[in-house]
C-alpha positions as CSV (number, residue, x, y, z in Angstrom):
1,M,-22.7,28.2,23.6
2,S,-22.9,24.5,22.6
3,G,-20.5,25.2,19.7
4,T,-18.0,26.8,22.1
5,M,-18.2,23.9,24.5
6,T,-17.7,21.5,21.6
7,A,-14.7,23.4,20.4
8,R,-13.2,23.4,23.9
9,A,-13.7,19.6,24.2
10,E,-11.6,19.1,21.0
11,V,-7.9,18.6,21.6
12,A,-5.3,18.0,19.0
13,V,-3.7,14.6,19.6
14,R,-0.6,13.1,18.1
15,R,-1.2,10.7,15.2
16,H,1.9,10.2,13.0
17,P,5.6,11.3,13.3
18,L,7.1,13.3,10.5
19,W,9.0,10.4,9.0
20,V,5.8,8.4,8.6
21,R,4.1,11.3,7.0
22,L,6.9,12.0,4.5
23,A,7.2,8.3,3.6
24,H,3.4,8.1,3.1
25,W,3.2,11.0,0.7
26,V,6.4,10.1,-1.2
27,N,5.1,6.6,-1.7
28,A,1.7,7.9,-2.7
29,G,3.2,10.0,-5.5
30,A,5.6,7.3,-6.6
31,F,2.8,4.7,-6.7
32,A,0.6,7.0,-8.8
33,A,3.5,7.5,-11.3
34,L,4.1,3.7,-11.3
35,A,0.4,3.0,-12.0
36,V,0.2,5.5,-14.9
37,S,3.5,4.5,-16.5
38,G,2.7,0.8,-15.9
39,V,-0.5,1.0,-18.0
40,A,1.5,2.8,-20.7
41,I,4.0,-0.1,-20.8
42,L,1.3,-2.7,-20.6
43,L,-0.4,-1.3,-23.8
44,A,2.6,-2.5,-25.8
45,L,1.7,-6.1,-25.0
46,P,-1.7,-6.4,-23.2
47,R,-1.3,-10.2,-22.9
48,L,0.2,-12.2,-20.0
49,F,2.2,-15.3,-20.5
50,W,3.9,-18.0,-18.3
51,G,7.5,-18.9,-19.1
52,E,10.3,-17.1,-20.9
53,T,8.7,-15.8,-24.2
54,G,5.5,-14.1,-25.3
55,A,4.2,-12.0,-28.2
56,N,1.0,-10.3,-29.4
57,D,0.3,-13.2,-31.8
58,A,1.2,-16.0,-29.3
59,P,-1.3,-17.9,-27.1
60,A,-1.6,-16.1,-23.8
61,W,-2.4,-17.1,-20.3
62,I,-4.4,-13.9,-19.7
63,V,-5.7,-11.6,-22.4
64,L,-6.4,-8.1,-21.2
65,P,-9.2,-6.1,-22.9
66,L,-6.8,-3.2,-23.8
67,P,-5.8,-1.8,-27.3
68,V,-2.3,-2.4,-28.5
69,N,-0.4,0.9,-28.4
70,L,3.4,1.0,-29.0
71,E,3.7,4.8,-28.9
72,Q,3.5,5.1,-25.1
73,T,6.3,2.7,-24.2
74,G,9.2,5.1,-24.3
75,W,8.1,7.7,-21.7
76,G,6.3,5.0,-19.8
77,R,9.5,3.0,-19.2
78,N,11.5,6.0,-18.3
79,L,8.9,7.2,-15.7
80,H,8.4,3.7,-14.4
81,F,12.1,3.2,-13.8
82,L,12.5,6.6,-12.0
83,A,9.3,6.1,-9.9
84,A,10.2,2.5,-9.0
85,W,13.5,3.5,-7.4
86,I,11.9,6.3,-5.5
87,F,9.3,3.8,-4.3
88,V,12.0,1.2,-3.4
89,L,14.4,3.6,-1.6
90,N,11.7,5.4,0.3
91,G,10.1,2.1,1.3
92,A,13.5,0.7,2.4
93,L,14.2,3.8,4.5
94,Y,10.7,3.5,6.1
95,L,11.2,-0.1,6.9
96,L,14.6,0.6,8.5
97,I,13.3,3.4,10.7
98,A,10.1,1.4,11.6
99,L,12.3,-1.5,12.8
100,A,14.8,0.7,14.6
101,S,12.1,2.8,16.4
102,G,9.9,-0.1,17.3
103,H,7.1,1.4,15.1
104,L,6.7,-1.9,13.1
105,L,6.2,-3.9,16.3
106,R,4.2,-1.4,18.2
107,R,1.8,-0.2,15.5
108,L,1.7,-2.8,12.8
109,T,2.1,-6.2,14.6
110,P,-1.2,-7.6,15.8
111,D,-1.7,-7.6,19.5
112,R,-2.4,-10.9,21.3
113,D,-6.1,-10.1,21.8
114,Q,-6.5,-9.2,18.1
115,L,-5.4,-12.7,17.1
116,H,-8.3,-14.4,19.0
117,P,-10.7,-16.0,16.5
118,R,-13.7,-14.0,17.9
119,H,-11.8,-10.7,17.5
120,I,-10.9,-11.6,13.9
121,A,-14.4,-12.6,13.1
122,A,-15.8,-9.4,14.6
123,D,-13.4,-7.3,12.5
124,L,-14.3,-9.3,9.4
125,R,-18.0,-8.7,10.0
126,A,-17.4,-5.0,10.4
127,H,-15.5,-4.8,7.1
128,L,-18.2,-6.8,5.3
129,R,-20.8,-4.4,6.6
130,L,-18.6,-1.6,5.3
131,S,-18.7,0.1,8.7
132,G,-15.9,2.3,10.1
133,S,-13.9,1.5,13.1
134,G,-14.8,4.7,14.9
135,A,-12.8,6.1,17.8
136,A,-11.1,2.9,18.5
137,G,-9.5,3.0,15.1
138,A,-7.5,6.1,16.2
139,R,-5.9,4.2,19.1
140,R,-4.7,1.2,17.1
141,Y,-5.2,-0.4,13.7
142,N,-7.6,-3.4,13.6
143,V,-6.1,-6.8,12.9
144,L,-7.2,-6.8,9.2
145,Q,-5.5,-3.5,8.7
146,K,-2.3,-4.7,10.4
147,L,-2.2,-7.9,8.4
148,A,-2.8,-5.9,5.2
149,Y,0.0,-3.5,5.9
150,L,2.4,-6.2,6.8
151,A,1.5,-8.2,3.6
152,V,2.2,-5.1,1.5
153,I,5.5,-4.2,3.3
154,L,6.9,-7.7,3.7
155,V,5.4,-9.6,0.8
156,L,3.9,-7.6,-2.1
157,A,6.6,-4.9,-2.2
158,P,9.5,-7.4,-2.3
159,V,7.7,-9.5,-5.0
160,M,7.1,-6.3,-7.0
161,L,10.8,-5.3,-6.8
162,L,12.2,-8.8,-7.6
163,S,9.8,-9.5,-10.4
164,G,10.5,-6.0,-11.9
165,L,14.2,-6.7,-11.8
166,T,13.7,-10.0,-13.5
167,M,12.4,-8.1,-16.6
168,A,15.6,-6.1,-16.8
169,P,18.2,-7.8,-19.0
170,G,21.1,-6.1,-17.3
171,V,20.0,-7.4,-13.9
172,T,19.3,-10.9,-15.0
173,A,22.7,-11.1,-16.8
174,A,24.3,-10.6,-13.4
175,Y,21.7,-12.6,-11.4
176,P,20.2,-15.3,-13.7
177,E,18.9,-17.0,-10.5
178,L,15.9,-14.6,-10.8
179,F,14.7,-16.6,-13.8
180,T,14.7,-19.7,-11.7
181,L,12.8,-17.9,-8.9
182,F,10.0,-16.7,-11.2
183,G,10.1,-19.3,-13.9
184,G,11.1,-17.0,-16.7
185,R,10.9,-13.3,-17.9
186,Q,7.2,-13.5,-18.9
187,S,6.3,-15.3,-15.7
188,A,7.9,-12.5,-13.8
189,R,5.9,-10.0,-15.9
190,T,2.7,-11.8,-15.1
191,I,3.5,-11.9,-11.4
192,H,4.4,-8.2,-11.5
193,F,1.1,-7.4,-13.0
194,L,-0.9,-9.5,-10.5
195,S,1.0,-8.0,-7.6
196,A,0.2,-4.5,-8.9
197,V,-3.5,-5.4,-9.1
198,L,-3.4,-6.5,-5.4
199,L,-1.7,-3.2,-4.5
200,V,-4.3,-1.2,-6.3
201,G,-7.0,-3.2,-4.5
202,F,-5.3,-2.4,-1.2
203,L,-5.2,1.3,-2.1
204,L,-8.9,1.3,-2.9
205,I,-9.7,-0.3,0.4
206,H,-7.4,2.1,2.2
207,V,-9.1,5.1,0.6
208,W,-12.5,3.7,1.6
209,Q,-11.3,3.2,5.2
210,V,-10.3,6.9,5.2
211,L,-13.7,8.0,3.8
212,A,-15.5,5.8,6.3
213,N,-13.6,7.1,9.4
214,G,-13.6,10.9,9.1
215,P,-11.6,11.8,6.0
216,L,-10.9,15.4,7.1
217,D,-9.5,14.5,10.5
218,L,-7.5,11.6,9.1
219,M,-6.1,13.8,6.3
220,R,-5.2,16.4,8.9
221,G,-3.4,13.7,10.9
222,M,-1.4,12.6,7.9
223,I,-0.4,16.1,6.9
224,T,0.2,17.8,10.2
225,G,0.7,14.8,12.4
226,R,-2.1,15.8,14.7
227,S,-5.9,15.4,14.6
228,A,-8.8,16.8,16.6
229,R,-10.5,14.4,18.9
230,T,-13.3,15.1,21.4
231,S,-13.0,14.2,25.1
232,A,-15.7,11.6,24.6
233,D,-13.7,10.0,21.8
234,R,-10.6,9.9,23.9
235,A,-12.5,8.3,26.7
236,T,-13.8,5.6,24.4
237,S,-10.4,4.9,22.8
238,G,-8.4,5.1,26.0
239,E,-6.1,7.8,24.6
240,D,-3.9,10.1,26.6
241,P,-4.7,13.6,25.4
242,R,-1.1,14.6,25.8
């Protein structure tokens, strides 16, 4: 009987609209392709430089512990170019809809109470303890999540795009100002790599957050747009079950 009562107490609540879910999964696939092809390209020159030029036998700013492999560059560049434009166009469409619908302001901009130093310190302590956000996390993202999402959307993604374009000779022939912006082609490559590392770090933390806060329910929410929440959870989070 207790199982029946529990089942009745669970109500499917709305989590993500269709456009958010589509953008999420398209970006997930595109980013996976970018990561795999990016490593294939990096193997041709696993050394990072600052300025305009660089080579395998030249002094490097960062030397990566990777073997040199020139055989993977061809398919890697083709896949990277294709996945990059899918990532960019999908992200641009997401940003436009998020701005027009108020999603960016409503869901991703920190609320006034979240910007209080005590609130930020409490969220930081919770993250350092590797504890989940519980039922409250379903009602709104915490301030660290919001700041991380905004940093990815408004800072890291544009930097990745512009630094990637700086490595394309056809683009820089038309817009040589990109060299000035990044300090040279190799500088852009180094910044592109470091931005990619930060994005991978964000992805790992994002996956951990999912695992720590009920992965099955969160995955259901991102696939179907709804997740099962108990009446007790809704009371804690202040959600409207409708």
